[in-house]
C-alpha positions, 0 to 999 in steps of 0.5 A, a space after each residue: 336241777 329242780 332247786 334251780 327252778 324254785 330259785 328262779 321263781 323265788 320260791 323257798 325250798 328246804 329238806 324237811 322232817 325225817 330226812 333232816 333227822 337222819 342226815 344230822 344223825 349221820 344216816 342216809 335218809 330212805 327218802 328225802 321230802 322237801 317243803 316249799 313256800 310255793 303252792 301246789 298250783 304254782 309248782 304244777 305250773 312251774 314243773 309243767 313248763 319246764 317239762 318235768 314229769 309229775 306223778 299223780 298221787 292223791 297228795 295234792 289236796 294236802 299240798 304234796 306234789 311228786 315230781 319224777 327226775 333222774 329216775 327218782 321221785 321227789 315229794 315236795 309239800 307246800 308249807 301248811 297249817 292244819 285248820 281242823 283235825 279230828 284225830 285222824 285227818 286234817 283240813 289244811 291251809 297253805 302258808 309261807 311261814 316255816 315256823 307255823 309248818 314246824 309247829 304242826 309236826 309231831 316230834 321236835 326231832 322231826 320238825 327241822 328244815 335244812 336249806 340246800 345251802 346247809 343252813 339248819 332251821 330249827 324252831 323247837 330245839 330239835 337238834 339239841 334233842 337229837 344230840 341228847 337223844 331226847 324224844 319230845 312232842 312239839 309244843 303241848 303233847 296233848 294237843 299234838 296227840 289229839 291232832 292224830 292219835 297215832 302219834 302216841 305210837 310214833 312217840 314210842 317208835 322214835 323212842 326205840 330208835 333214838 333214846 339211849 336208855 329206857 325210862 327217859 320220858 318227861 312225866 307230862 308226856 306220859 300223862 298226856 299219852 295216858 289221858 289220850 290212849 282211848 283215841 287210838 280206838 278210832 285209828 285204823 288197824 292197818 296204820 297201827 300195825 305199821 307202827 307197832 311192827 317198827 316198835 317190835 323191831 326197835 330198841 327198848 321194846 320190852 320197856 315200851 310194851 310194858 309202858 303200853 300196858 301201864 298207860 292203858 294203850 294195849 287194849 285199844 291196839 288189839 293186845 290181850 289185857 293180861 299179856 304175859 309180860 314175863 314171857 315177853 321179857 324172856 323172849 325179847 332177851 332171846 332174840 336180841 341179835 337174831 332178826 326175828 319177824 315182828 310177829 315172833 316178838 309179839 307172840 310171846 305176849 299171847 297165852 292162847 290162840 284167841 289172842 292171835 285171832 283178836 289181834 287179827 280182828 283189830 289190826 288186819 295182819 297178813 295171813 302169813 303173820 297170823 299163821 306164824 302167831 298160831 304156830 308159835 302159840 301151839 308149838 313153842 312149849 313142846 317142840 324143843 331140842 332133843 337131848 343127846 347128839 341130835 338136838 335138831 331131830 324134833 325140828 327136822 322131823 316136824 318139817 319132814 312130816 309137815 304137808 305145808 309150804 314154808 314150814 322151814 321159816 316158821 321153824 326158824 322163827 320158833 328157834 329164835 323165839 327159844 333163843 337157840 342161836 347155834 341151832 338156828 344157824 345149823 337149821 338154816 344150813 340143813 336142806 330137806 332130803 328127798 325120799 329115795 324110793 318111788 312106787 316105780 322101784 317097788 314095781 320093779 321088785 314085783 310089788 304090784 297092787 297099788 294098796 301094797 305099794 302105798 303101805 310099803 312106801 309108808 313103812 320104808 318112810 318110817 324106817 328112813 325117818 328112824 335112820 335120821 334120813 340117812 338110808 339110801 335106796 339100796 339099804 331101804 329096798 333090802 330092808 323091804 325084803 326083811 319086812 
């Protein structure tokens, strides 16, 4: 196994960062990253002579080597110190000092190492913080943030994952975030969107987005200056257990379709995300359930009249937005019925001109729709005789 290779050469190897946090929280980590005292050159030499396949990913100048073993990729990074940072990228220098490496990580809960013998190396009280569900920057918050302004959003994301209740922040952390909010203007939209989506699907989202407004962050990450926080509050309650898409949650902040366009300009969201946002802004008010025995009819009619693909999934998101849990379940069971009459049937009945066939089909479609899509071919054709 590859730990033995490190041991043989007297290089230290430990599990690092997020995987340690997950393991200590009793979760299975998505991927396990390792840290080592060996330099990239030393690792390459060691792996190559042992016949281990290396995957070339451009992490090497930051000290990361990716080895492929037993159908799995392992990322192993040399301990390092950031020499120069510009708030986005760092120049690194390698070190063998574990504490120095922990010191440049963002949050205490992400700064721990775990030896393969189960020994925990925790220089900044990360385990205590994890047990107490506290989110804290390593060292001085403002210094950590200035190394990479995206860390402001990472703070919120982990707060939404780990903290027990809203509002449990250290005042000086919030102060540091507010003073550095403008730095987010220089971070690429794609990186921001990755973090923001995770925040939107995490806990305390209502609290965290309000905080983004209070701390002047919203304007730098593509959110409208006058976001509808009341609507956001309402909708975040509606969708609590409905697994919405991030865009569904976010759209409740928007008042007009320009808000969606501006978000797209800043964050380069996907076409599908943009279309969902525009759809919700346009239809959330008037496309609602019907009174009476067929509450789903307006949604079904909308799908039947729509000429686009994936209208179904947009309607599901609209129902989540509106908090209509049982209608959503029903809607997900519903399959789009297919219209039972074809031009061929009409020809057999002696309707010959293309124009007449087109008109007749449209009339029958209307009748079929009125019947709640229940009329079958016979009923529709006998209807045609009356028409």
